[in-house]
N, CA, C and O atoms as a Tinker XYZ file with bonds, in Angstrom:
   432  protein
     1  N      0.063000   -1.300000    0.458000    73     2
     2  CA    -0.308000    0.371000   -0.068000    64     1     3
     3  C      0.801000    1.247000   -0.243000    63     2     4     5
     4  O      1.930000    0.868000    0.069000    81     3
     5  N      0.578000    2.449000   -0.740000    73     3     6
     6  CA     1.620000    3.034000   -1.275000    64     5     7
     7  C      0.327000    4.643000    0.094000    63     6     8     9
     8  O     -0.717000    4.634000    0.746000    81     7
     9  N      0.899000    5.150000   -0.090000    73     7    10
    10  CA     0.410000    6.729000    0.724000    64     9    11
    11  C      0.682000    7.814000    0.049000    63    10    12    13
    12  O      1.359000    7.871000   -0.978000    81    11
    13  N     -0.128000    9.189000    0.925000    73    11    14
    14  CA    -0.257000   10.070000    0.321000    64    13    15
    15  C      1.154000   11.016000    0.834000    63    14    16    17
    16  O      1.518000   10.785000    1.987000    81    15
    17  N      1.899000   11.981000    0.103000    73    15    18
    18  CA     3.073000   12.160000    1.883000    64    17    19
    19  C      2.759000   14.016000    1.180000    63    18    20    21
    20  O      2.908000   14.352000    0.005000    81    19
    21  N      2.435000   14.669000    2.021000    73    19    22
    22  CA     1.700000   16.136000    1.423000    64    21    23
    23  C      2.127000   16.305000    2.784000    63    22    24    25
    24  O      1.943000   15.544000    3.734000    81    23
    25  N      3.037000   17.992000    2.729000    73    23    26
    26  CA     3.832000   18.986000    3.494000    64    25    27
    27  C      2.081000   20.324000    4.137000    63    26    28    29
    28  O      1.502000   21.273000    3.608000    81    27
    29  N      1.983000   19.821000    5.019000    73    27    30
    30  CA     1.317000   21.197000    5.098000    64    29    31
    31  C      2.268000   22.920000    4.574000    63    30    32    33
    32  O      3.472000   22.960000    4.323000    81    31
    33  N      1.270000   24.202000    4.529000    73    31    34
    34  CA     1.925000   25.042000    4.625000    64    33    35
    35  C      3.379000   25.627000    5.943000    63    34    36    37
    36  O      4.556000   25.989000    5.915000    81    35
    37  N      2.432000   25.420000    6.796000    73    35    38
    38  CA     3.349000   25.595000    8.134000    64    37    39
    39  C      5.836000   24.588000    8.172000    63    38    40    41
    40  O      6.919000   24.872000    8.683000    81    39
    41  N      5.093000   23.232000    7.027000    73    39    42
    42  CA     6.540000   22.421000    6.705000    64    41    43
    43  C      7.333000   22.450000    5.377000    63    42    44    45
    44  O      8.461000   21.990000    5.196000    81    43
    45  N      6.517000   23.091000    4.462000    73    43    46
    46  CA     6.765000   24.309000    3.326000    64    45    47
    47  C      7.649000   25.309000    3.825000    63    46    48    49
    48  O      8.843000   25.389000    3.535000    81    47
    49  N      6.977000   26.123000    4.640000    73    47    50
    50  CA     8.187000   27.393000    5.403000    64    49    51
    51  C      9.556000   27.195000    5.559000    63    50    52    53
    52  O     10.615000   27.724000    5.220000    81    51
    53  N      9.018000   25.928000    6.404000    73    51    54
    54  CA    10.830000   25.219000    7.425000    64    53    55
    55  C     11.213000   24.781000    6.018000    63    54    56    57
    56  O     11.353000   25.897000    5.518000    81    55
    57  N     11.467000   23.954000    5.072000    73    55    58
    58  CA    11.598000   24.144000    4.238000    64    57    59
    59  C     12.916000   25.484000    3.816000    63    58    60    61
    60  O     14.128000   25.628000    3.973000    81    59
    61  N     11.833000   26.207000    3.249000    73    59    62
    62  CA    12.486000   27.795000    2.561000    64    61    63
    63  C     13.288000   27.893000    3.485000    63    62    64    65
    64  O     14.449000   27.812000    3.081000    81    63
    65  N     13.170000   28.059000    4.748000    73    63    66
    66  CA    13.866000   28.587000    5.739000    64    65    67
    67  C     15.489000   27.887000    5.638000    63    66    68    69
    68  O     16.658000   27.857000    5.254000    81    67
    69  N     14.806000   27.595000    6.067000    73    67    70
    70  CA    16.409000   25.570000    6.271000    64    69    71
    71  C     17.290000   26.000000    4.953000    63    70    72    73
    72  O     18.499000   25.776000    5.015000    81    71
    73  N     16.825000   26.531000    3.909000    73    71    74
    74  CA    17.787000   26.747000    2.199000    64    73    75
    75  C     18.087000   27.268000    2.488000    63    74    76    77
    76  O     19.183000   26.990000    2.973000    81    75
    77  N     17.426000   29.353000    2.697000    73    75    78
    78  CA    17.935000   30.341000    3.069000    64    77    79
    79  C     18.993000   30.181000    4.472000    63    78    80    81
    80  O     20.038000   30.815000    4.331000    81    79
    81  N     18.898000   29.626000    5.444000    73    79    82
    82  CA    20.030000   29.953000    5.753000    64    81    83
    83  C     21.085000   29.117000    5.619000    63    82    84    85
    84  O     22.114000   29.069000    6.291000    81    83
    85  N     20.696000   28.370000    4.564000    73    83    86
    86  CA    22.037000   27.667000    4.201000    64    85    87
    87  C     22.816000   27.948000    3.343000    63    86    88    89
    88  O     24.047000   27.930000    3.298000    81    87
    89  N     21.915000   28.261000    2.523000    73    87    90
    90  CA    21.976000   29.646000    1.788000    64    89    91
    91  C     22.947000   30.203000    1.854000    63    90    92    93
    92  O     24.095000   30.082000    1.427000    81    91
    93  N     22.170000   31.121000    2.684000    73    91    94
    94  CA    23.320000   31.846000    2.768000    64    93    95
    95  C     24.667000   31.888000    4.054000    63    94    96    97
    96  O     25.532000   32.761000    4.134000    81    95
    97  N     24.524000   30.787000    4.884000    73    95    98
    98  CA    25.164000   30.975000    5.656000    64    97    99
    99  C     26.968000   29.985000    5.016000    63    98   100   101
   100  O     28.124000   30.238000    5.356000    81    99
   101  N     26.632000   29.290000    4.391000    73    99   102
   102  CA    26.577000   27.794000    3.833000    64   101   103
   103  C     27.260000   27.524000    2.134000    63   102   104   105
   104  O     28.489000   27.586000    2.165000    81   103
   105  N     26.785000   27.290000    0.944000    73   103   106
   106  CA    26.288000   27.580000   -0.272000    64   105   107
   107  C     25.056000   26.725000   -0.935000    63   106   108   109
   108  O     24.688000   25.596000   -0.613000    81   107
   109  N     24.495000   27.631000   -2.005000    73   107   110
   110  CA    23.275000   27.476000   -2.901000    64   109   111
   111  C     23.519000   25.697000   -3.274000    63   110   112   113
   112  O     22.480000   25.046000   -3.378000    81   111
   113  N     25.123000   24.797000   -3.503000    73   111   114
   114  CA    24.919000   23.597000   -3.318000    64   113   115
   115  C     24.281000   23.351000   -2.406000    63   114   116   117
   116  O     23.064000   23.215000   -2.534000    81   115
   117  N     25.093000   23.176000   -0.826000    73   115   118
   118  CA    24.958000   22.616000    0.292000    64   117   119
   119  C     23.606000   22.590000    0.352000    63   118   120   121
   120  O     23.091000   21.556000    0.779000    81   119
   121  N     22.731000   23.731000   -0.065000    73   119   122
   122  CA    21.485000   23.940000    0.748000    64   121   123
   123  C     20.570000   22.237000   -0.233000    63   122   124   125
   124  O     19.766000   21.367000    0.100000    81   123
   125  N     21.179000   22.518000   -1.208000    73   123   126
   126  CA    20.194000   21.671000   -2.732000    64   125   127
   127  C     19.967000   20.420000   -1.788000    63   126   128   129
   128  O     18.963000   19.800000   -1.438000    81   127
   129  N     21.267000   20.314000   -1.534000    73   127   130
   130  CA    21.571000   18.848000   -1.176000    64   129   131
   131  C     20.673000   18.357000    0.425000    63   130   132   133
   132  O     20.136000   17.347000    0.882000    81   131
   133  N     20.885000   19.497000    0.764000    73   131   134
   134  CA    19.741000   19.664000    2.146000    64   133   135
   135  C     18.272000   19.426000    2.070000    63   134   136   137
   136  O     17.623000   18.820000    2.923000    81   135
   137  N     17.611000   20.176000    0.521000    73   135   138
   138  CA    16.963000   20.077000    0.283000    64   137   139
   139  C     16.381000   18.654000   -0.303000    63   138   140   141
   140  O     15.397000   18.017000    0.071000    81   139
   141  N     16.950000   18.486000   -0.932000    73   139   142
   142  CA    17.196000   17.229000   -1.937000    64   141   143
   143  C     16.114000   15.014000   -0.586000    63   142   144   145
   144  O     15.194000   14.196000   -0.544000    81   143
   145  N     18.027000   15.739000    0.339000    73   143   146
   146  CA    17.378000   14.798000    1.242000    64   145   147
   147  C     16.356000   15.198000    1.658000    63   146   148   149
   148  O     15.606000   14.270000    1.962000    81   147
   149  N     15.856000   16.392000    1.861000    73   147   150
   150  CA    14.453000   16.139000    3.583000    64   149   151
   151  C     13.821000   15.720000    1.914000    63   150   152   153
   152  O     13.478000   14.543000    1.796000    81   151
   153  N     13.699000   16.422000    0.940000    73   151   154
   154  CA    12.112000   16.396000    0.211000    64   153   155
   155  C     12.441000   13.758000    0.558000    63   154   156   157
   156  O     11.689000   12.997000    1.167000    81   155
   157  N     14.057000   13.350000   -0.329000    73   155   158
   158  CA    13.895000   12.235000   -0.379000    64   157   159
   159  C     13.353000   11.168000    0.897000    63   158   160   161
   160  O     12.909000   10.021000    0.940000    81   159
   161  N     13.717000   12.439000    2.064000    73   159   162
   162  CA    13.228000   11.592000    3.353000    64   161   163
   163  C     11.878000   11.303000    3.507000    63   162   164   165
   164  O     11.359000   10.281000    3.955000    81   163
   165  N     11.056000   12.948000    2.823000    73   163   166
   166  CA     9.551000   12.346000    3.293000    64   165   167
   167  C      9.376000   11.567000    2.298000    63   166   168   169
   168  O      8.789000   10.575000    2.729000    81   167
   169  N      9.619000   11.444000    0.879000    73   167   170
   170  CA     9.362000   10.399000   -0.217000    64   169   171
   171  C      8.819000    9.073000    0.138000    63   170   172   173
   172  O      7.841000    8.503000   -0.347000    81   171
   173  N     10.075000    8.458000    1.592000    73   171   174
   174  CA    10.275000    7.341000    1.712000    64   173   175
   175  C      9.367000    7.813000    2.635000    63   174   176   177
   176  O      9.930000    8.736000    3.224000    81   175
   177  N      8.499000    7.691000    2.970000    73   175   178
   178  CA     7.487000    7.716000    3.789000    64   177   179
   179  C      5.969000    7.193000    3.528000    63   178   180   181
   180  O      5.334000    6.620000    4.414000    81   179
   181  N      5.404000    7.465000    2.121000    73   179   182
   182  CA     5.189000    7.140000    1.338000    64   181   183
   183  C      4.796000    5.317000    1.283000    63   182   184   185
   184  O      3.719000    4.721000    1.280000    81   183
   185  N      6.676000    4.692000    1.231000    73   183   186
   186  CA     5.701000    2.540000    1.612000    64   185   187
   187  C      5.714000    2.681000    3.022000    63   186   188   189
   188  O      4.533000    2.418000    3.247000    81   187
   189  N      5.987000    2.806000    3.622000    73   187   190
   190  CA     6.186000    2.585000    5.372000    64   189   191
   191  C      6.717000    3.912000    6.553000    63   190   192   193
   192  O      7.817000    4.152000    7.053000    81   191
   193  N      4.827000    4.850000    6.742000    73   191   194
   194  CA     5.109000    5.678000    7.436000    64   193   195
   195  C      4.838000    5.153000    9.171000    63   194   196   197
   196  O      4.839000    5.646000   10.299000    81   195
   197  N      4.699000    4.311000    8.738000    73   195   198
   198  CA     5.280000    3.571000   10.680000    64   197   199
   199  C      5.872000    3.390000   11.148000    63   198   200   201
   200  O      5.816000    3.265000   12.371000    81   199
   201  N      6.943000    3.246000   10.354000    73   199   202
   202  CA     8.426000    3.287000   11.148000    64   201   203
   203  C      8.747000    4.217000   11.648000    63   202   204   205
   204  O      9.339000    3.973000   12.699000    81   203
   205  N      8.625000    5.595000   11.347000    73   203   206
   206  CA     8.949000    6.677000   12.272000    64   205   207
   207  C      9.055000    6.168000   14.277000    63   206   208   209
   208  O      8.390000    5.334000   14.891000    81   207
   209  N      9.891000    6.869000   14.644000    73   207   210
   210  CA     9.973000    6.860000   16.140000    64   209   211
   211  C      9.058000    7.442000   16.533000    63   210   212   213
   212  O      8.646000    8.082000   15.565000    81   211
   213  N      8.107000    7.748000   17.851000    73   211   214
   214  CA     7.995000    9.283000   18.226000    64   213   215
   215  C      8.586000    9.538000   19.127000    63   214   216   217
   216  O      9.257000    9.084000   20.054000    81   215
   217  N      8.119000   10.590000   18.578000    73   215   218
   218  CA     9.332000   12.720000   19.135000    64   217   219
   219  C      9.295000   11.824000   20.803000    63   218   220   221
   220  O      8.487000   10.901000   20.900000    81   219
   221  N      9.797000   12.015000   21.489000    73   219   222
   222  CA     9.864000   12.163000   22.622000    64   221   223
   223  C      9.865000   13.604000   23.746000    63   222   224   225
   224  O     10.156000   13.718000   24.937000    81   223
   225  N      9.361000   14.637000   22.634000    73   223   226
   226  CA     8.662000   15.082000   23.822000    64   225   227
   227  C      7.368000   15.720000   23.668000    63   226   228   229
   228  O      6.833000   16.557000   24.394000    81   227
   229  N      6.832000   15.017000   22.273000    73   227   230
   230  CA     5.630000   14.266000   22.609000    64   229   231
   231  C      5.033000   13.043000   23.473000    63   230   232   233
   232  O      4.002000   13.041000   24.146000    81   231
   233  N      5.735000   12.255000   23.318000    73   231   234
   234  CA     5.424000   10.929000   24.658000    64   233   235
   235  C      5.105000   11.182000   26.004000    63   234   236   237
   236  O      4.117000   10.924000   26.693000    81   235
   237  N      6.490000   11.916000   26.276000    73   235   238
   238  CA     5.642000   12.310000   27.508000    64   237   239
   239  C      4.918000   13.341000   27.725000    63   238   240   241
   240  O      5.015000   14.102000   28.688000    81   239
   241  N      3.995000   13.417000   26.639000    73   239   242
   242  CA     2.418000   14.167000   26.879000    64   241   243
   243  C      1.442000   13.780000   26.746000    63   242   244   245
   244  O      0.359000   14.363000   26.696000    81   243
   245  N      1.846000   12.132000   26.625000    73   243   246
   246  CA     0.634000   11.036000   26.215000    64   245   247
   247  C     -0.224000   10.784000   24.733000    63   246   248   249
   248  O     -1.268000   10.184000   24.478000    81   247
   249  N      1.394000   12.050000   23.355000    73   247   250
   250  CA     0.758000   11.406000   22.353000    64   249   251
   251  C      1.354000   11.241000   22.097000    63   250   252   253
   252  O      2.488000   11.610000   22.403000    81   251
   253  N      0.843000   10.280000   21.034000    73   251   254
   254  CA     1.522000    9.025000   20.094000    64   253   255
   255  C      0.783000    9.799000   18.584000    63   254   256   257
   256  O      0.640000    8.902000   17.753000    81   255
   257  N      0.486000   10.628000   18.245000    73   255   258
   258  CA    -0.045000   10.503000   16.628000    64   257   259
   259  C      0.566000   11.175000   15.784000    63   258   260   261
   260  O      0.084000   11.400000   14.674000    81   259
   261  N      1.973000   11.699000   16.243000    73   259   262
   262  CA     3.161000   12.101000   15.950000    64   261   263
   263  C      4.011000   10.964000   16.168000    63   262   264   265
   264  O      4.239000   10.194000   17.101000    81   263
   265  N      4.711000   11.255000   14.041000    73   263   266
   266  CA     5.901000   10.302000   14.406000    64   265   267
   267  C      7.622000   11.540000   13.347000    63   266   268   269
   268  O      7.528000   12.502000   12.585000    81   267
   269  N      8.551000   10.987000   13.750000    73   267   270
   270  CA     8.988000   11.669000   13.034000    64   269   271
   271  C     10.587000   10.006000   12.507000    63   270   272   273
   272  O     10.987000    8.874000   12.781000    81   271
   273  N     10.788000   11.221000   11.635000    73   271   274
   274  CA    12.092000   10.464000   10.736000    64   273   275
   275  C     13.059000   11.313000   10.816000    63   274   276   277
   276  O     12.847000   12.191000   11.653000    81   275
   277  N     14.100000   11.393000   10.233000    73   275   278
   278  CA    15.638000   11.721000   10.888000    64   277   279
   279  C     15.986000   12.016000    9.243000    63   278   280   281
   280  O     15.471000   11.387000    8.319000    81   279
   281  N     17.180000   13.342000    9.060000    73   279   282
   282  CA    17.773000   13.326000    8.229000    64   281   283
   283  C     18.685000   14.170000    8.931000    63   282   284   285
   284  O     18.324000   15.311000    9.223000    81   283
   285  N     19.846000   13.747000    9.246000    73   283   286
   286  CA    20.156000   14.893000   11.038000    64   285   287
   287  C     21.305000   15.878000   10.575000    63   286   288   289
   288  O     22.120000   15.484000    9.740000    81   287
   289  N     21.365000   16.848000   10.978000    73   287   290
   290  CA    20.278000   17.562000   12.613000    64   289   291
   291  C     18.575000   17.550000   12.505000    63   290   292   293
   292  O     17.951000   17.252000   13.523000    81   291
   293  N     18.006000   17.803000   11.545000    73   291   294
   294  CA    16.861000   17.499000   11.370000    64   293   295
   295  C     15.284000   16.707000   11.617000    63   294   296   297
   296  O     15.347000   15.497000   11.401000    81   295
   297  N     14.549000   16.978000   11.839000    73   295   298
   298  CA    14.155000   16.084000   12.797000    64   297   299
   299  C     12.623000   16.329000   10.821000    63   298   300   301
   300  O     12.724000   17.358000   10.153000    81   299
   301  N     11.521000   15.188000   10.407000    73   299   302
   302  CA    10.057000   15.809000   10.235000    64   301   303
   303  C      8.843000   15.117000   11.197000    63   302   304   305
   304  O      8.065000   14.172000   11.329000    81   303
   305  N      9.197000   16.016000   11.592000    73   303   306
   306  CA     7.469000   15.096000   11.828000    64   305   307
   307  C      6.336000   15.760000   11.217000    63   306   308   309
   308  O      5.938000   16.850000   10.805000    81   307
   309  N      5.805000   13.714000   11.476000    73   307   310
   310  CA     3.993000   13.817000   10.774000    64   309   311
   311  C      3.043000   13.082000   12.085000    63   310   312   313
   312  O      3.173000   12.611000   13.214000    81   311
   313  N      2.185000   13.320000   11.204000    73   311   314
   314  CA     1.123000   11.988000   11.553000    64   313   315
   315  C      0.861000   11.572000    9.850000    63   314   316   317
   316  O      1.538000   11.844000    8.859000    81   315
   317  N     -0.636000   10.670000   10.026000    73   315   318
   318  CA    -1.138000    9.363000    9.089000    64   317   319
   319  C     -2.254000    9.720000    9.614000    63   318   320   321
   320  O     -2.355000    9.910000   10.826000    81   319
   321  N     -3.042000    9.833000    8.953000    73   319   322
   322  CA    -3.891000   10.290000    8.157000    64   321   323
   323  C     -5.012000    9.406000    7.516000    63   322   324   325
   324  O     -5.372000    9.814000    6.412000    81   323
   325  N     -5.681000    8.204000    8.007000    73   323   326
   326  CA    -6.208000    7.736000    7.058000    64   325   327
   327  C     -5.162000    6.506000    5.479000    63   326   328   329
   328  O     -4.629000    5.397000    5.448000    81   327
   329  N     -5.378000    7.486000    4.631000    73   327   330
   330  CA    -3.464000    6.891000    3.419000    64   329   331
   331  C     -3.293000    7.984000    2.667000    63   330   332   333
   332  O     -3.513000    8.026000    1.457000    81   331
   333  N     -2.682000    9.407000    3.728000    73   331   334
   334  CA    -2.302000   10.161000    3.761000    64   333   335
   335  C     -0.775000   10.527000    5.367000    63   334   336   337
   336  O     -0.557000   10.240000    6.545000    81   335
   337  N     -0.196000   11.283000    4.246000    73   335   338
   338  CA     1.232000   10.963000    5.761000    64   337   339
   339  C      1.566000   12.882000    5.693000    63   338   340   341
   340  O      2.060000   13.385000    4.684000    81   339
   341  N      1.292000   13.495000    6.602000    73   339   342
   342  CA     1.514000   14.466000    6.914000    64   341   343
   343  C      2.145000   14.818000    7.067000    63   342   344   345
   344  O      2.359000   14.961000    8.271000    81   343
   345  N      3.371000   15.469000    5.941000    73   343   346
   346  CA     4.564000   16.745000    7.348000    64   345   347
   347  C      3.756000   17.443000    7.903000    63   346   348   349
   348  O      2.730000   17.704000    7.275000    81   347
   349  N      3.900000   17.906000    9.054000    73   347   350
   350  CA     4.279000   18.958000    9.943000    64   349   351
   351  C      5.017000   20.165000   10.926000    63   350   352   353
   352  O      4.547000   20.954000   11.745000    81   351
   353  N      6.093000   19.965000   10.542000    73   351   354
   354  CA     7.269000   19.476000   11.012000    64   353   355
   355  C      8.902000   19.677000   10.302000    63   354   356   357
   356  O      9.793000   18.832000   10.381000    81   355
   357  N      8.966000   20.484000    9.883000    73   355   358
   358  CA    10.501000   20.344000    9.166000    64   357   359
   359  C     11.905000   21.189000   10.494000    63   358   360   361
   360  O     12.290000   22.277000   10.066000    81   359
   361  N     12.277000   20.958000   11.266000    73   359   362
   362  CA    13.005000   21.334000   11.931000    64   361   363
   363  C     14.402000   20.997000   12.382000    63   362   364   365
   364  O     14.500000   19.793000   12.144000    81   363
   365  N     15.641000   21.452000   12.955000    73   363   366
   366  CA    16.926000   21.284000   12.850000    64   365   367
   367  C     16.345000   20.912000   15.055000    63   366   368   369
   368  O     15.745000   21.484000   15.965000    81   367
   369  N     17.228000   19.362000   14.727000    73   367   370
   370  CA    17.421000   19.054000   15.933000    64   369   371
   371  C     17.893000   19.726000   17.159000    63   370   372   373
   372  O     18.074000   19.330000   18.310000    81   371
   373  N     18.021000   20.730000   16.633000    73   371   374
   374  CA    19.617000   21.200000   18.182000    64   373   375
   375  C     18.565000   22.511000   18.399000    63   374   376   377
   376  O     18.696000   23.485000   19.140000    81   375
   377  N     17.838000   22.276000   17.780000    73   375   378
   378  CA    16.622000   23.758000   18.921000    64   377   379
   379  C     15.765000   23.660000   19.615000    63   378   380   381
   380  O     15.108000   22.679000   19.266000    81   379
   381  N     15.255000   24.234000   20.642000    73   379   382
   382  CA    14.471000   24.082000   21.450000    64   381   383
   383  C     13.039000   22.965000   21.140000    63   382   384   385
   384  O     11.808000   22.960000   21.161000    81   383
   385  N     14.041000   22.220000   20.899000    73   383   386
   386  CA    12.385000   21.282000   19.987000    64   385   387
   387  C     11.581000   21.138000   20.711000    63   386   388   389
   388  O     10.716000   20.671000   19.971000    81   387
   389  N     11.007000   21.194000   21.998000    73   387   390
   390  CA    10.318000   20.933000   23.091000    64   389   391
   391  C      9.260000   22.762000   22.741000    63   390   392   393
   392  O      8.048000   22.551000   22.796000    81   391
   393  N      9.402000   23.365000   22.621000    73   391   394
   394  CA     8.782000   24.771000   21.993000    64   393   395
   395  C      8.349000   25.211000   21.118000    63   394   396   397
   396  O      7.648000   26.222000   21.069000    81   395
   397  N      8.758000   24.387000   20.081000    73   395   398
   398  CA     8.783000   24.444000   18.953000    64   397   399
   399  C      7.468000   23.637000   18.374000    63   398   400   401
   400  O      6.836000   23.880000   17.347000    81   399
   401  N      7.343000   23.037000   18.939000    73   399   402
   402  CA     6.130000   21.276000   18.664000    64   401   403
   403  C      5.238000   22.425000   19.765000    63   402   404   405
   404  O      5.088000   23.574000   19.351000    81   403
   405  N      4.896000   22.193000   20.607000    73   403   406
   406  CA     4.107000   22.935000   21.619000    64   405   407
   407  C      3.644000   24.231000   20.487000    63   406   408   409
   408  O      2.490000   24.259000   20.057000    81   407
   409  N      4.419000   25.020000   20.171000    73   407   410
   410  CA     3.649000   26.103000   19.030000    64   409   411
   411  C      2.886000   25.923000   17.667000    63   410   412   413
   412  O      1.874000   26.449000   17.203000    81   411
   413  N      4.069000   24.649000   17.053000    73   411   414
   414  CA     2.757000   24.208000   15.534000    64   413   415
   415  C      2.037000   22.902000   15.789000    63   414   416   417
   416  O      1.390000   22.338000   14.906000    81   415
   417  N      2.185000   22.371000   17.199000    73   415   418
   418  CA     1.289000   21.478000   17.218000    64   417   419
   419  C      0.248000   21.632000   17.965000    63   418   420   421
   420  O     -0.921000   21.565000   17.584000    81   419
   421  N      0.707000   21.882000   19.262000    73   419   422
   422  CA     0.017000   22.539000   20.440000    64   421   423
   423  C     -0.690000   23.119000   20.523000    63   422   424   425
   424  O     -1.509000   23.121000   21.442000    81   423
   425  N     -0.630000   24.306000   19.002000    73   423   426
   426  CA    -1.273000   26.167000   20.035000    64   425   427
   427  C     -0.698000   26.748000   20.259000    63   426   428   429
   428  O     -0.583000   27.872000   19.770000    81   427
   429  N      0.417000   25.914000   21.733000    73   427   430
   430  CA     0.240000   27.475000   22.244000    64   429   431
   431  C      1.657000   27.828000   22.296000    63   430   432
   432  O      1.999000   28.957000   22.646000    81   431
């Protein structure tokens, strides 16, 4: 079974921000490489989305509807809804993920 993988508007903004940051402080070649790898990580979820781990920050709150995969140091946070994988957040895992997840996923 193949799932449809979709990015939320927030996840699309995340990708754009990551790309722009790397292009500005490293190179456009590096930014393109990271973008390609992040998109490939997302595409790979179409075949087996359940393979992702539960984010520990959300497990601590008893939430099991979100999962994550990595292209280190980046984390792709998503949820599975029917036959869709909805990527809701793409972020550098070195950030304050607790605060970021609370703002993006919990509306805090």
